[in-house]
N, C-alpha and C positions, 0 to 999 in steps of 0.2 A: 392504469386508471382506478380511482376506489369506486367500489360498487356502491350502488343506490343504497345499500343498508347502512352502508357503512358513514354515509354522508347525512342520512337520517338520524343515525345515532348521533352523531356529532352534534347535530341541530339538537338534540334532544340532551346531552349533556349540558351545551351551553344554557337551556330554557331553566332543565332543574338547578344548576348549581346558582344561577342568579337566585330563585327562590331559595336556596338553600342559605344564600346569603344576606337574603331581605330582613332576619333579626339581628344584625351587625348595629345595625341604629339603634334597635331597642338596648343591646348587652351595652352599646356604650354609654349611653344616658344611666343604665346600672351601675356600670363603674365608677361616673363622674358623681352619682348621687350614694354612691356605697350602698345601696340600696334596692332591694327586687320589687319594692312597691306591692302591686297588687297582681304582679305577672305569677303565672302558674307553670310548676315545673314539670309535670306529667307529659304535655307535650312534645318539649324536647326531649324529655327521656325514652318515650314511646317513638320517636323518630329517630332517634340512636338504633334502638332495638332494630326496628325496619332497616336503617340502611346497612347495620351491621351483617343482618343476614341474607340481604339483598347482595352483600360483596361478598360473603361466603358462597351461594347460589354462582355468581359471575367464577368464582374460581374453580369451585367445581366443573361447570361447563367450559373452562380454557379451552384452548385460545378462542372460539366463539363468545365466549362472556367477557370477554376484553372492555368493550364500552359499558358492560354493567358494572364491571369493579370498578371504571375510573369516575363514575359518577356517583357511586354509592359509596366508595372509599372517600370520597371527597365530602359527600355530605356528610357522614361518618364521623371525620375528623372534625368540623365544623359544630355539627351535634357536639361531641364530645367539651368541646369548649366552651359551648352556651350551658352545657349542665355544669361542668366542673365551675364557671363563674355564677351559675344560679346556685350553687351550693356554699361557696363564699360568701356572697351577699345576704342570702336567704334570712328571716329572722331564725332563732333557734328552733321552735317547736316545727316550722316549716323543713328547716334543715334535717333533723332527724328524719320526720317522714319521706323528705324527698332521698336521705340516703337509702333508708330501707329499700324503697322503689329502684333504686340504682344497684342495689345488691341482687335486686330477685331480677329485672328486668335487663340489667344490661352486662349482669355477671353471671349469675346462676343460669336462667334460661338460655342464652347463646352458648353458652359452656355446656349444656346438657343435649342441644342440639349437636352442636360440633361434634362431641363424643358419641351420640346417637348413631350419625352419619356415617362416622370413618370408621366407627367398632363393631356396629352393630346391623348396618344397614350395606348392603353390598350391591354393586352393579347398578342398573338403572332405576331403579326403587329409590337408589339414594339422592339422585338430583329430584324424582318428585315429590318425595317426603321434605325436600328443602323447600322447593318450588311451589307446593301447597300450602306451605306454613307462613312463605313471603305475598304470596297471591292474598290468602286470607287477611294477615295485617293490612296489606296495600286497600283491601275493598273497605275494610272497616273505617280506616282514614278516608276514602273517597266519599264513605258515606255520611261523615261526619255535618257535611254542610246543608242535610237535610231538614234539620232544627232550625237552620237559617233563612231555608226557602219556606218552611211553614210559617213562620215570623213574618215574614215577605206576604203572603198572600193573605195574611190577617191583618196585618195592619197597611196592605196597600201600598208600601214604600220601600222603597231600595235603599233607607237609609242605614242599615245595617247588614246590609251586601255591595261593597265597592266595586265598581265595574272593573278597575284593571285586576282585583284579587280572581273575580270570575272568569275573566278573560284569560288570564294566565293559568288558572286551572283547566280549563278549555284547551289551551293551546298545549301545556303538558300533555294531557293525557293522551290527545291527538296524535302528536308526534311519536310519542312509545307505542302507541297502539300500531299505526303503522310500521314502527320500526318490527313490532313483534310477528304483523303478518308477513313481512319481507323474509325474517330469520324463522318462521313458523314454529313460535315458542308463546304457547298458550297461555305458559304462568304468567309471562309478563304482559300478554293482550288480555285475558279476561280483567283482569282488574284496571286496567286502564280504559278497555273499551266503557266499563261500568262508569269509570268517571268523566271518560268524554260524553257520557250521556248524560252525567248529574251534569257537567257544566256545562253542556246545551241547556239544559232545562234552567241554570241561573241565568244564562245570556235572555233567553226567553223570558223569564220573568223581569228582568231589567227591563226589556225592551217593553212590555206592559206596564209593570209600574213605573217608570221613570219619570213620567208626566209630573209638572210643577201642581199646586193647587191653581184651581181657576180664578180668576177674578172676583167671579161670586163669593167665593169662600173669601177672600179679603176681603170684600166688603161688608160681608157679614160679619166677619172679626169687627171689624172698624165701627158700625153701627152698634154693637155689643158694647165696645169700648164707650161711645157716647153717650148710649144708652144711661151705662153706670155712672157717667160723669153729670149728666143731668141729675140722676137721683141722689147724687153727691151734693150737688149744688141745693137742691131743694130742701135736702136733710140741713144743709148750713142755713139757709134763709128761714127757715120754721127754728131751727136753736139762735137764730141771731148771727151767726156767723161774723167777722170782720170783712168790711172791703176788699181788701187784696186777696183773701182766699175765691171770693166770690169772684172776682176778675180773672184769677187764675183759670178757675172753671169754665167762665165763660169763653176764654180764649181758646181751650182744649175742645170747648162746643164747635168752635169757626174753624178747626183746625190749624190755629197759628201757633201751637207751642207743642204737637204733637213729635215724638221723637221719632227722626230718622231709621229706618231699618239698617242694621250694618249687614254689610253682604261678608261672608269669609271666603275666599278664591283656593280653590284647590290649587296646587304647583300641578303644572301639566309636563308632557312629554316625559322621559325615563327616567329623570329626578323625582317627578310627583308618584309615578308608578313604584319606585324603589322607596320612599316616603309612605306611602299607602300600605305597602307591604312589610313594612317593617313598625309597625303600630301595634305590635305582639299578633304577629301573623299567624299564629299556632293557637292563641289563647281562645278563639273564639269558640271552639271544638269542646270546650269545658267551662264556658263561662255564660251566661244568660245572655243573649244579645240585648236585653233591653236595660242593661245594666252597664251597658258598654257602647256607645254612637260609633258610627264611622270605623270600626276596628272589626275585618274579617277574617275569616279562617282559612288554613290553607295549609295544604299537605301537597308536597310533591315527590312522590317517589315510582321511582320507574320499576 
């Protein structure tokens, strides 16, 4: 019978791989349009670095690190594909900068870590050396939503922090925190515990600021519109405006021709979650959230 830690690790694999797969929709559009448009390459490059080092950590801890290898190995393969597609379709100036980053972060740095761990460090300090590096990278990535949380508090709006994104951050970090406790691995536990706390904070903020504008606020907006129309009509009458313009203004005042608000419905269920996650899930770490509505930041490293 499988142990509890193995079952929790499998659940963690499933959640993390779903998150790693979330940019597939984004890159499908990139391939169709043959352009990366406004997407950033650094989030995918940094996630490739993190998953690569976590895979190496799992190999050093083999066979106990099997589940760490499987999830991060799959994540590294997916991130490699994303980075390759980004380099293919990025503009030339962005491509040159990204290639330099890939050479440093995805080739030079991991190679240096592997060489140092295998040839310069021996015994238990080897695992500690790699584990600390991996934990530091993961803490940095989990801390990235702090800017989004600050924006939510300032604007008192959660439009820049989609619920599904916050929930999956909370769930992913929680599962891997539980796994780390069961296997007593502090290098996995500490960064994911921090991620769990930050994910909980995002859910609390969502609960606090998710309310829609009150009817009073909406009425105030309507009154402002009517006042503007009245002023426009008065100006037209003073200037001798035509009867048709005056009729339109009077209809607006009587609410006869006010445009009906349009409602954009978000898809529900798993397709909706995946669509939300695929809207540039890593980009929010590096893009001002005020420039991109509805796109969340997500990093899921165990």
